[in-house]
N, C-alpha and C positions, 0 to 999 in steps of 0.2 A: 775910663768909661764907667759912668757912677751907673747904676742897676737903679731902675724905679720901683722891682719888685719889695713890697713891705718888708721889713724883717722883724715889724716888732707891732702889729696895728693892733693896737687894745679894741678889744671886744666888749660892750657894755653887759654884764653881768646880771642877766633876769632870770627869774625863775622859770623853767618851762613849764608848760601848761599845753593838756591836751589839745591835739587839731579842732576837737567838735567843740572845744569854749570860745575858738576863733570866732569873731562875728563873718557874718557872712559876706563872701564879697556881691552879693545878690539883696536887696534889703526884703524883709520878710513881709506882703504886702496881706498876708491872711485876718478876714475879719474875727475881732473876740467872737468866744462862743461863750454867751451866758454859763456860769456855773448851772449844772442843773441839779433842778431839786429831786428828793427822793419821793419815792412813792407815799403818799399820803398815810400818814401812820403811822410811820417806819418812825423807830424810838432815837433820839438825838446821839450823836457819836460817843458820846461818856455812858451812856447806857447800855448802847454796843458794847463800848468797852470794858464794862462790869459784867456783862454778860459774859461774855467771851472769859474773862478773868475768872470766874465762876467756873465755866464749863472745862478751864484746862487746869484747875486749883491742881488737881492732882498730879499732872504732868509737872506743873511747877514746882513741886515738892521735892519731886524724885529729881528734877533737875538740879533744884538747892542744893540737893544732900550730896547730888554725883559733883557739884561744886565745892563742896568741902574732902568727901572723901575721897576723888579719883584726881584732882589736883597734882601738877607735878612737883615733885619732890617729899608725896606724904607717903603714909606706909600704906596704902590700899592698893598698891599693885596687885594685881592677881597671877596666876600660880603659871600662868602662861606670858607673865611678861606684859602684858597689854590692858591701859586703862578704859577695856570697855566694857560692858557688863555681863561678863562670863558667868558661869554659874555661880561661882565663889561670890564674887561680886552682888548679884544677884541676892544671893542669902544674905549676905552681910545687909543691904539697904532694905531686905524685908524682915529683918531682925530689928535693926534701928529705927525703923518705921513704922512697925507694928500690922506690917500687910502680909497678904501672901505672895510667893512667886511670881504667880501668874498675875497678879495684880500689878504687881511693880515691873515685869516686862512689860504689860501692856502700857502702862502709863508711863516708860521707859520711850516705850515708839511712840508714842503719840506726843512727846517731849520733842525728839527728832523730827518728825513730821511736821511741826511749828513752828524750829526755828529754835527750840529751848536750847538744846545740845547738839552740840557738833561733833560730829567722829571724824578725826584726822588719822588715816591711818590707823595707826598699833594706840592714838590716844584718845581721849574724850575731853569736852571743855564746854563750858556754858555760852550759847549763845548771846550776841549782842541785843538779841528780844529779852534775854530773863534779865540783862543789867538795866535795862530801862523798863522794867516790868511796872514796877508800880508808880510809875513818875509819867510815861509817855501812853498813851490812849492808842494813838497812831500804830506804833511799835507792836502793843495788844492784838489791836485789830489788822493788823499785817501778818502776826503768827497764826490768828485764828484762818484767812482767807487760804493760808500755807495748807494748813492743816484741811481745809474744804477743798482746797483744789486736789489733794493726796489722796480724797477719798478713798478711790478701790485699792489704796495701798491699807486702810484701817484696819479691813477684815479679809479672812482668808477667802481666796476663791475658792466657789464650788469643787470637790475634787473629782465631779464626776460630769464636767462639762467640756466642751473642746475650747483651747485656749484660744481658737479662733473666734467662737459665737463671745465668749465673753470680750474681748476686744473689742466688737461690735455693740454690744452692751454699753461700752464704755465709752463709745464714740459719741453714742445715741443718747447717751442723757444729758447731756447739755439741753438738749431739745425737749426733754421731758423734763425738765428741772425751770426752764424758761416758760411753760405752757402751766407751771407750779406757779411761778411767778406773777403772771398775765392774769389769774384765776383768782388770786388775792384769797383763798382759800381752801377748805378741803376738797380732794379730787378722789372718787372712788378709783380704786386702785385697777382695778378692772379700763377705765377709762385709758390710764397711763399705761396699762401693756397694748392696748389698740394703737396708741401712739406711738409705742417703742417697737411694735412691729412694723408698723409703718415704714417709721423711719429705717428701723435696722433691711426692709426689702429695699429702700432706697440705696442704703449704700452697698447691697450689692449689685444692683442694677449698673452703679457707677463703676462697678470693678468688673463688670461684662467684658469677654473675650471672643474672637473669633476662635471657633473650635477648630481642631486639626486633629491630624491620624499621628499617635506617635512615632518618630522615625520616619515621617514622610517628608520629602520636601517639596517647598509650595511651588505652584507651576509659575513658569514663567514665559511672559513678563506677569505681575501681580495683578489680579483684574480687580478692580475699586471694589471697597465695601461697603455694602448697603446694609441698611437697617435689617433687613430682613436675616441677613447674613450672622447677624448678631444674637447667640442664644440667649434667651430671657432670662432672668435671676429668679432663683424659687424663691416665692414668697415665705418670708419667716413664718413660723407655725406660733402659736400662744403657747403649746407643751412642751417647747425647746426655750422660751423666753420668760416663762413665769417665772419658775425656780431662780433663773438669771436678775429677775426683777427684785424679788424679795430679797436678795443680795447686795443689789443694788442700795434698796430704798433702807436695807438695814445697816449698809458701812452708812449713810449718808444720815442715819439718825442716829449713829455711834459716836460723829464728829460734832451732834448736834445742829445740824443742818433741817433738818425736818422730823416730825413726829409720826406713825403708823398708829393707827387704832381705828375698830371698828372699819377692816376693810377701808380706811379711806388715810392718805398723805396729804401732809400741812407742812409746808414750809414755817419755820422758825425766825421770827423776826429777825436773827440773826442771817441763816440762809435765804430769806428775803431780800436783807441788806446786799447780800455779796452776789447772788445773780444780777440783779439789778444792777450793780456796781459793772459786773462784765459785760452785761447788755449795753450800758451806756460805753463803755470802752469799744465796744463792736458798731456802735452807733457814730462815735468820731472818727473811727477811721473810715466809714462806708462813704461821711462828710468829706474827706480829706481830698483836696485836689487831684492826689495822685490815687487813690483810692485802696492805698498799703495792704488791706487787710487782703484782697483779692492774689496780694504779689509774695513773689519767692521773698528770701530773705535778700539777695542782691538785690534785686529790684525794690525792697522798700527802703533799704539802705540808700541806693541812687536818688530813692527821691526823698529822703530825709537829708539830704546832703547841704542842700541849700536852708534849711529850717533852722532857727535858733536852738542855743541846747532847751530849751522848755519845752518850745512844741516838738521837737525831735523825740523828746522820754516820751510826751505824749503817745506821741507814735508808738513809738516801742511798745507799749505797754497794751497798746490796740490792738497788735498784730499778734502780739503774746498771748492776749488774751482768748483770741482765736484759735489758740493749737496746745497741744501738749509740749509741756517743759522740754521732756525728751529730745522732740522732733522740732523745736523750735532752739536749743540749743547745738545742735546738730547743724541747721542749715546755717545760721550766724557762724559757726567756726569753719563752716566748708567756703564760705562767704571772705572768712578772713584767710584762707587762705592761697586765696588769687593771687592775683599779682597787680589789682588794685591796692595801692597802699590806702589812699580812704577811705577802701570799705575794711580793712581792716581795724584801723581805729575806732568806725563807727559800730562796728560788730563788738569789738569790746564794751562799747560804750552802751550799747543794748544787754551785754551780757550784766553788766552793771543795774539793770533794771528787774533781771532775771532774779539775782542776790545768791542766797544760799544754795539756793537747787542747781547750780549751776558749778558750784564748789570744786567739785569729783571732777568733772571733766575739763575744768578748766588747769587743774593741777595736774590733769593726765596730759596734758597739752606744752608744760613746762621745757621739755626737753628740746622742743620743735622749735630751730633757732630763730624765724622768721614769725614765731608768736611769744617768743621765751619773754622777750621786756614786757609786752601787753599782760601778758599771763601773769607775771611777778609786780608788774604794777595790780592789776586787777585784787589780786591777793592778798597784798598790801594794805589794801582801803577796805577787804572785806573781813581782814584781822582787826581794824578799828585803828587804822595808820592815819592822819590827816591828809587827806590828799593834797595839800600843799608840800607835805613831806617824805611824799611814797616815794617819789623819786632817787632817793638813797638807799633804796634795797637793791637799783640797780648798778653794777660793777661799770667802771669808765667805760669800757670796750661796747658793755649792753648798752649804755647810755647814749652812746657815739650811732652804734648801728639805728637806734630808735630816732637821733636825733635824722639821719639820713633819711628812714623810713617817713617820717613826716614831709619832709624835704621834699620825697618822692610826689610825695600827694599834694603839696602846695605846687610842685609845677605841673603835675597832670591838670589839677583844679580850680587854683588860685589863681592869682594876678601878681605880677613883679615885685610891686612893694612888699605884700605879704611874703615872697621868698627874701628879699633882702631883709626883713624883720624876723623871719627867723634865722637869718645869722647870728644874729643878736642873744641868741638863746642859747647859744651853744656852749658847755661845761669851758673849753678849752678858753684861755684869755687870750692867745695871739692868731691870728690868720696861720701861721705858717703851722702850728702845733695844731689845729683844728686839722687841716689839711693831710698831715701827716698820719693821725689818728682815724682819719675816714678813710684814709688808702689803706691804711691796717685792717681794718674791721671788715672788709671784702664785701660788702654789702651791693646784691648784683645791679643797682641801679643810680650807682655810685657816678660811672660816670656820666652819666644824663641828667643827675643832682647836677655836677659840679658844670657842667657847659650851659643850665639854666642860669644857672648864679652868678656865673659870669656876663652870661649876656643881660642880666636883669640890674646888674649893680651899676650904679652911676661913677664910683671911683674906677678911672684908667687902670689905675696899677694896679688896685686890689683884682681886678677883674682879668688883669693879665696873667696875676699869680695863679689864680682860681682855674684858668685856661690850659697853664701849661701844668700842673696838677694833673687835669683833666685828660689830658696827653697822654701824659707817664702812666697814669691809669689806662687808659687804652692801651697802648703799647709797649706794658710790662717793665718799664724805665722805671729810673730812676732821679 
């Protein structure tokens, strides 16, 4: 009797592509929102880029020096074997560039915050923005915005202040900056101090908890909590906030976002434009059907699952604009570690929007089996590899694991034809070879993926082979 199981069923070899790039099963019907216009008087992008290049000229000079002096294979390795800015390297840079060591270190820090220099483990290398510095205005503006986002790192925090108070001021400054942007002119520092006090008091009120005695057990059953039970937050005092506001304004001035003269603060054209961009991103999210700006990372990703890639990226940017980079990256990776493979892929798409600030965290999760293929692809693209060729950094096993994970996402959220098309993207040239390698990688969703594929495929013989493989994986047989 001749078996109907195909022994050499050829698969069409096609380039794999991210699941988020596949057409949505549901047609997107969001009305197009007209491109927003910046406030009247905002310089043209080319002029803004010229201002950013001027403000970051010193940082770019140190970054170019590092590109020449600290590259692989050169003689500039420091005494500790690291190609970072150690004491010896700082002294050499100061000598070569005719600057003080303090100036070199300050410009180096600025270059790192702007993405002109990237430090990877024990080595330093130029960032992609430095390569595009003279020809790409958008790269220059993104570098300046990255520095603007990191304003709180540009100047040392006041040593005599509580870390919690510093964190409150950092959290409250976006509202202060928004007020400056809407004022469109100089604002007295005293008025900003009053606004900061109100915002900090609001933040403290939001954190209010019901007081209880240490070591005591709550009564059983628990009584309902009423507003009267909640201890009101202590109002923020001007005396404790004034030095912190001075620090914040000085830090923002050091990155070129504002000027502060005669007890008045004024946004620079770059600062005014950057704050407007971030407010616009928040408005985009607020107008989205899902209201993603208010959602957790998981809920936001689910809300973006049915959007086309460009629309999804706009949602990611708006969601990210309302959060600090650290907390946003943490939330996205938490969603990626869940059981839903679709969210795993979308989380890394959102991390692509984050860009360079996410690199250390992404690099740290490379050893997690469920995240490793996604992290390796992210890092390859971040390092400048063409997205079409990034999959070449994966081993055969990693690529197969990713194929199964993506198939799980399609099985859970897509339609049968999409799952059949996904079969054609496998690296293996034949169905038996694919099934053998799929069984070997040990993905936890292997059985469900194979069962769904068998149910979806129109070829009875191939479906039978896939069902048999699913049964063998389920029973542990061969």
